[in-house]
BARO-598177 format. One record per residue: residue in three letters; x, y, z of N, C-alpha, C, O in turn. Coordinates in nm, 2 decimals. Atoms other than C-alpha are relative to their C-alpha. Example, Ala and Ser with C-alpha at 12.3 -4.5 7.8 and 13.67 -1.06 7.14 Angstrom:
2
ATOM rest n.east n.north   n.up ca.east ca.north  ca.up c.east c.north   c.up o.east o.north   o.up
ATOM  ALA   0.09   -0.12   0.00    1.23    -0.45   0.78   0.09    0.12   0.00   0.19    0.12   0.07
ATOM  SER  -0.09   -0.11   0.00    1.37    -0.11   0.71  -0.08    0.11   0.08  -0.03    0.22   0.09
END
This chain:
117
ATOM rest n.east n.north   n.up ca.east ca.north  ca.up c.east c.north   c.up o.east o.north   o.up
ATOM  UNK   0.10   -0.15   0.13    2.75    19.28  10.26  -0.12   -0.10  -0.09  -0.10   -0.21  -0.14
ATOM  UNK   0.07   -0.03   0.07    2.46    19.27  10.08  -0.01   -0.02  -0.14  -0.06    0.08  -0.19
ATOM  UNK  -0.01   -0.05   0.16    2.48    19.22   9.70  -0.12    0.08  -0.01  -0.24    0.06   0.03
ATOM  UNK   0.13   -0.12   0.06    2.31    19.55   9.56  -0.03   -0.10  -0.16   0.06   -0.16  -0.22
ATOM  UNK   0.05    0.03   0.07    2.07    19.42   9.28   0.07    0.12  -0.13   0.10    0.23  -0.11
ATOM  UNK  -0.02   -0.13   0.09    2.16    19.58   8.92  -0.10    0.00  -0.01  -0.18   -0.09   0.01
ATOM  UNK   0.14   -0.01   0.09    1.88    19.76   8.77   0.01    0.02  -0.17   0.09    0.10  -0.22
ATOM  UNK   0.00    0.06   0.07    1.81    19.63   8.46   0.03    0.16  -0.12  -0.03    0.26  -0.09
ATOM  UNK  -0.01   -0.09   0.04    1.94    19.88   8.17  -0.17    0.00  -0.12  -0.24   -0.10  -0.14
ATOM  UNK   0.11    0.01   0.08    1.65    20.00   7.92   0.04   -0.08  -0.18  -0.02   -0.13  -0.28
ATOM  UNK  -0.04    0.07   0.13    1.89    19.87   7.65   0.04   -0.16  -0.02   0.10   -0.21  -0.11
ATOM  UNK   0.00    0.12  -0.05    1.86    19.53   7.81  -0.13   -0.10  -0.03  -0.25   -0.08   0.02
ATOM  UNK   0.13    0.12   0.04    1.63    19.22   7.68  -0.07    0.04   0.10  -0.01    0.06   0.20
ATOM  UNK   0.07   -0.06  -0.08    1.32    19.33   7.87  -0.01   -0.19   0.12   0.02   -0.30   0.09
ATOM  UNK  -0.02    0.12  -0.12    1.30    19.05   8.18  -0.09   -0.14  -0.05  -0.21   -0.12  -0.09
ATOM  UNK   0.13    0.08   0.02    1.13    18.71   8.11  -0.08   -0.06   0.07  -0.03   -0.14   0.15
ATOM  UNK   0.10    0.03  -0.05    0.79    18.66   8.23  -0.05   -0.20   0.00  -0.08   -0.29  -0.08
ATOM  UNK  -0.01    0.13  -0.06    0.79    18.35   8.42  -0.13   -0.04   0.03  -0.18    0.04   0.11
ATOM  UNK   0.06   -0.04  -0.04    0.47    18.20   8.46  -0.18    0.06  -0.02  -0.24    0.01  -0.12
ATOM  UNK   0.13   -0.06   0.10    0.11    18.39   8.40  -0.07    0.06   0.16  -0.05    0.02   0.27
ATOM  UNK   0.03   -0.07  -0.10   -0.05    18.62   8.63  -0.16   -0.08   0.10  -0.20   -0.15   0.01
ATOM  UNK   0.10    0.10  -0.07   -0.36    18.43   8.88  -0.12    0.09  -0.05  -0.23    0.03  -0.05
ATOM  UNK   0.16   -0.06   0.01   -0.63    18.73   8.76   0.02    0.11  -0.13   0.09    0.21  -0.14
ATOM  UNK  -0.09   -0.08   0.10   -0.64    18.85   8.41  -0.13    0.05  -0.05  -0.20   -0.04  -0.09
ATOM  UNK   0.07   -0.11  -0.01   -0.91    19.15   8.37  -0.04    0.03  -0.17   0.05    0.01  -0.25
ATOM  UNK  -0.02   -0.05   0.12   -1.04    19.26   8.04  -0.07    0.14   0.05  -0.14    0.12   0.14
ATOM  UNK   0.03   -0.09  -0.03   -1.13    19.65   8.08  -0.04    0.12  -0.11   0.01    0.12  -0.23
ATOM  UNK   0.09   -0.17   0.12   -1.30    19.99   7.88   0.05    0.06   0.06   0.10    0.16   0.00
ATOM  UNK   0.05   -0.17  -0.12   -1.28    20.21   8.16   0.12   -0.03   0.02   0.19   -0.12  -0.02
ATOM  UNK  -0.12   -0.02  -0.04   -1.00    20.35   8.34   0.02    0.12   0.07  -0.01    0.22   0.01
ATOM  UNK  -0.01   -0.09  -0.06   -0.94    20.59   8.59   0.13    0.04   0.04   0.20   -0.06   0.03
ATOM  UNK  -0.14   -0.03  -0.09   -0.60    20.77   8.77  -0.05    0.12   0.06  -0.14    0.20   0.05
ATOM  UNK  -0.03   -0.09  -0.10   -0.49    20.95   9.03   0.10   -0.05   0.04   0.14   -0.17   0.05
ATOM  UNK  -0.13    0.06  -0.02   -0.17    21.04   9.13   0.03    0.12   0.12  -0.06    0.18   0.19
ATOM  UNK  -0.05   -0.07  -0.12    0.05    21.25   9.37   0.11    0.01  -0.03   0.17   -0.04  -0.12
ATOM  UNK  -0.18   -0.01   0.01    0.40    21.35   9.44   0.08   -0.09  -0.05   0.17   -0.07  -0.13
ATOM  UNK  -0.08    0.12   0.02    0.52    21.03   9.43  -0.08   -0.15  -0.03  -0.05   -0.27   0.02
ATOM  UNK   0.06    0.14   0.04    0.28    20.78   9.27  -0.11    0.05  -0.08  -0.18    0.14  -0.04
ATOM  UNK   0.12   -0.02   0.03    0.03    20.77   9.03  -0.04   -0.18  -0.02   0.03   -0.29  -0.04
ATOM  UNK   0.09    0.14   0.01   -0.26    20.49   9.03  -0.09    0.00  -0.09  -0.18    0.09  -0.09
ATOM  UNK   0.09    0.04   0.10   -0.43    20.34   8.75  -0.13   -0.09   0.05  -0.10   -0.19   0.11
ATOM  UNK   0.08    0.10  -0.05   -0.76    20.19   8.84  -0.10   -0.03  -0.14  -0.11    0.06  -0.23
ATOM  UNK   0.02    0.07   0.13   -0.94    19.96   8.56  -0.15   -0.09   0.07  -0.17   -0.16   0.17
ATOM  UNK   0.12    0.04  -0.01   -1.29    19.87   8.53  -0.11   -0.02  -0.13  -0.09    0.05  -0.23
ATOM  UNK   0.03    0.05   0.12   -1.52    19.71   8.29  -0.21    0.10   0.03  -0.29    0.13   0.12
ATOM  UNK   0.12   -0.10   0.02   -1.84    19.93   8.17  -0.12   -0.08   0.06  -0.14   -0.18  -0.01
ATOM  UNK   0.08    0.05  -0.04   -2.13    19.80   8.35  -0.14    0.05  -0.10  -0.23    0.00  -0.05
ATOM  UNK   0.08   -0.08   0.07   -2.37    19.97   8.12  -0.11    0.04   0.05  -0.23    0.04   0.01
ATOM  UNK   0.08   -0.04  -0.07   -2.50    20.12   8.40  -0.05    0.16  -0.01  -0.13    0.21   0.06
ATOM  UNK   0.00   -0.13   0.02   -2.47    20.48   8.24   0.09    0.12   0.11   0.13    0.24   0.08
ATOM  UNK  -0.04   -0.09  -0.11   -2.33    20.62   8.56   0.20    0.00  -0.01   0.26   -0.07   0.06
ATOM  UNK  -0.11    0.03   0.00   -1.95    20.69   8.43   0.13    0.11   0.08   0.25    0.14   0.06
ATOM  UNK  -0.05   -0.10  -0.11   -1.88    20.91   8.73   0.02   -0.10   0.10   0.12   -0.06   0.14
ATOM  UNK  -0.04    0.10  -0.03   -1.84    20.61   8.93  -0.03   -0.12  -0.03  -0.13   -0.17  -0.08
ATOM  UNK  -0.04    0.12   0.07   -1.68    20.31   8.87   0.04   -0.11   0.13   0.09   -0.08   0.24
ATOM  UNK  -0.07    0.10  -0.11   -1.60    19.98   9.08   0.15   -0.05  -0.09   0.13   -0.10  -0.20
ATOM  UNK  -0.10    0.07   0.09   -1.23    19.89   8.96  -0.01   -0.14   0.01  -0.09   -0.20   0.08
ATOM  UNK  -0.04    0.14   0.02   -1.13    19.56   8.88   0.08   -0.09   0.05   0.08   -0.21   0.10
ATOM  UNK  -0.14   -0.05  -0.03   -0.77    19.66   8.91   0.07    0.06   0.03   0.12    0.11  -0.07
ATOM  UNK  -0.10   -0.13  -0.01   -0.54    19.88   9.06   0.12   -0.01  -0.06   0.13   -0.11  -0.13
ATOM  UNK  -0.11   -0.03   0.05   -0.21    19.97   8.95   0.12    0.14   0.07   0.15    0.24   0.01
ATOM  UNK  -0.05   -0.08  -0.06    0.01    20.16   9.19   0.18    0.05  -0.07   0.24   -0.05  -0.12
ATOM  UNK  -0.13   -0.05   0.07    0.38    20.34   9.05   0.00    0.10  -0.02  -0.09    0.17  -0.08
ATOM  UNK  -0.07   -0.14   0.03    0.60    20.60   9.05  -0.04    0.11  -0.13  -0.14    0.11  -0.21
ATOM  UNK   0.07   -0.09   0.13    0.57    20.85   8.81   0.09    0.00  -0.10   0.06    0.06  -0.20
ATOM  UNK  -0.05    0.06   0.05    0.84    20.74   8.66   0.03   -0.12  -0.07   0.10   -0.12  -0.16
ATOM  UNK   0.08    0.05   0.05    0.71    20.43   8.60  -0.10   -0.02  -0.10  -0.12   -0.12  -0.17
ATOM  UNK   0.15   -0.04   0.06    0.42    20.55   8.45   0.02    0.12  -0.13  -0.06    0.18  -0.21
ATOM  UNK  -0.06   -0.11   0.07    0.62    20.78   8.26   0.03   -0.14  -0.14  -0.04   -0.14  -0.25
ATOM  UNK  -0.04    0.12   0.07    0.80    20.41   8.09  -0.12   -0.03  -0.08  -0.13   -0.04  -0.21
ATOM  UNK   0.15    0.03   0.01    0.47    20.33   8.08  -0.05    0.06  -0.16  -0.02    0.00  -0.26
ATOM  UNK   0.06   -0.08   0.08    0.30    20.58   7.85   0.08    0.02  -0.10   0.03    0.06  -0.20
ATOM  UNK  -0.09    0.04   0.14    0.62    20.55   7.60  -0.05   -0.09  -0.05  -0.09   -0.11  -0.17
ATOM  UNK  -0.02    0.14   0.06    0.59    20.24   7.59  -0.16   -0.01  -0.10  -0.18   -0.03  -0.22
ATOM  UNK   0.14    0.01   0.12    0.21    20.22   7.46   0.01    0.16  -0.05  -0.10    0.20  -0.02
ATOM  UNK  -0.01   -0.11   0.13    0.27    20.57   7.24   0.05   -0.08  -0.12   0.00   -0.07  -0.23
ATOM  UNK  -0.09    0.05   0.07    0.56    20.34   7.10  -0.13   -0.13  -0.08  -0.14   -0.16  -0.20
ATOM  UNK   0.10    0.08   0.11    0.26    20.07   7.03  -0.09    0.02  -0.03  -0.14   -0.08  -0.08
ATOM  UNK   0.07   -0.10   0.08    0.02    20.28   6.93   0.04    0.06  -0.13  -0.02    0.03  -0.23
ATOM  UNK  -0.09   -0.04   0.11    0.21    20.44   6.69  -0.01   -0.17  -0.13  -0.10   -0.19  -0.22
ATOM  UNK   0.01    0.13   0.07    0.30    20.05   6.53  -0.11   -0.05  -0.05  -0.13   -0.08  -0.16
ATOM  UNK   0.12    0.08   0.08   -0.04    19.92   6.52  -0.05    0.13  -0.07  -0.05    0.09  -0.18
ATOM  UNK   0.09   -0.08   0.08   -0.21    20.24   6.36   0.10   -0.05  -0.11   0.06   -0.11  -0.21
ATOM  UNK  -0.09    0.01   0.18    0.11    20.20   6.07  -0.06   -0.16  -0.03  -0.09   -0.22  -0.14
ATOM  UNK   0.01    0.17   0.06    0.04    19.83   6.09  -0.14   -0.02  -0.08  -0.17   -0.10  -0.17
ATOM  UNK   0.19    0.05   0.03   -0.38    19.85   6.05  -0.04    0.12  -0.03  -0.16    0.13  -0.05
ATOM  UNK   0.10   -0.13   0.01   -0.44    20.20   6.00  -0.05    0.05   0.13  -0.05   -0.02   0.23
ATOM  UNK   0.06   -0.08  -0.08   -0.60    20.50   6.22  -0.09   -0.07   0.09  -0.17   -0.15   0.05
ATOM  UNK   0.10    0.13  -0.07   -0.78    20.33   6.53  -0.15    0.16   0.04  -0.13    0.27   0.10
ATOM  UNK   0.07   -0.12   0.00   -1.09    20.55   6.53  -0.08   -0.01   0.18  -0.11   -0.09   0.26
ATOM  UNK   0.07   -0.03  -0.15   -1.22    20.78   6.84  -0.11    0.08  -0.04  -0.12    0.14  -0.14
ATOM  UNK   0.10   -0.15   0.01   -1.53    21.00   6.90   0.04    0.11  -0.02   0.16    0.14  -0.02
ATOM  UNK  -0.12   -0.15   0.02   -1.46    21.33   6.83  -0.04    0.05   0.11  -0.15    0.05   0.17
ATOM  UNK   0.02   -0.09  -0.13   -1.38    21.52   7.12   0.09   -0.08   0.06   0.20   -0.04   0.09
ATOM  UNK  -0.04    0.09  -0.13   -1.28    21.23   7.34   0.18    0.01   0.06   0.21   -0.03   0.17
ATOM  UNK  -0.10    0.01  -0.09   -0.90    21.28   7.39  -0.01    0.18   0.03   0.06    0.24   0.12
ATOM  UNK   0.02   -0.17  -0.07   -0.99    21.68   7.44  -0.07   -0.02   0.11  -0.05    0.06   0.21
ATOM  UNK   0.07    0.01  -0.13   -1.22    21.56   7.71   0.08   -0.05   0.11   0.08   -0.03   0.23
ATOM  UNK  -0.12    0.09  -0.11   -0.94    21.34   7.86   0.07    0.13   0.07   0.06    0.17   0.18
ATOM  UNK  -0.07   -0.08  -0.02   -0.71    21.61   7.83  -0.06    0.05   0.09  -0.02    0.00   0.20
ATOM  UNK   0.05   -0.13  -0.08   -0.91    21.88   8.01  -0.05   -0.09   0.12  -0.02   -0.05   0.23
ATOM  UNK   0.02    0.09  -0.19   -1.03    21.62   8.32   0.11    0.01   0.03   0.10    0.07   0.14
ATOM  UNK  -0.10    0.01  -0.05   -0.66    21.59   8.36   0.09    0.11   0.05   0.17    0.11   0.14
ATOM  UNK  -0.06   -0.13  -0.05   -0.56    21.97   8.34  -0.08    0.08   0.12  -0.04    0.18   0.17
ATOM  UNK   0.05   -0.01  -0.14   -0.82    21.99   8.63   0.02   -0.06   0.05   0.10    0.01   0.12
ATOM  UNK  -0.11    0.06  -0.10   -0.68    21.74   8.83   0.12    0.05   0.07   0.16    0.03   0.18
ATOM  UNK  -0.17   -0.03  -0.04   -0.31    21.91   8.80  -0.05    0.12   0.06   0.03    0.16   0.14
ATOM  UNK   0.00   -0.08  -0.07   -0.47    22.20   8.91  -0.04    0.03   0.10  -0.01    0.14   0.15
ATOM  UNK   0.04    0.04  -0.07   -0.66    22.07   9.14   0.16   -0.07   0.11   0.24   -0.05   0.21
ATOM  UNK  -0.16    0.14  -0.05   -0.35    21.84   9.27   0.12    0.17   0.07   0.19    0.15   0.17
ATOM  UNK  -0.09   -0.04  -0.02   -0.14    22.19   9.28  -0.05    0.12   0.16  -0.01    0.19   0.25
ATOM  UNK   0.07   -0.14  -0.10   -0.35    22.41   9.46  -0.01   -0.06   0.16  -0.01    0.02   0.25
ATOM  UNK  -0.01    0.09  -0.11   -0.36    22.13   9.74   0.12    0.03   0.10   0.12    0.03   0.22
ATOM  UNK  -0.14   -0.01  -0.04    0.02    22.18   9.75   0.03    0.16   0.04   0.13    0.17   0.11
ATOM  UNK   0.01   -0.10  -0.02   -0.01    22.55   9.77  -0.01    0.05   0.16  -0.12    0.06   0.21
ATOM  UNK  -0.02   -0.05  -0.09    0.14    22.68  10.11  -0.15    0.12   0.07  -0.18    0.23   0.03
ATOM  UNK   0.10   -0.11  -0.05   -0.16    22.85  10.29  -0.01    0.09   0.12  -0.10    0.17   0.14
END
């Protein structure tokens, strides 16, 4: 019988990162796709073409909704601490509202696909 791996608790220290990634990218554009069982983040670089409707991802990460929720919490906590230390991060007017509208539209489309015909 094989031993079951222990799932780390959130109260335990994070795992030690050994070695380094084979590939690092800088990203200033991301898009997200999602379904019932996964969330995919696509990261890209602004090529200054001006067409933000089409991007060529440099890296994509697929994770469960649970992992995405943990990532979102970690990012929110990090941004909170950065702003407490260095002050508010400036955002173009309406940027976050436009993001929220885009996500709402995507979720409506997903919900419509899931409705029985």
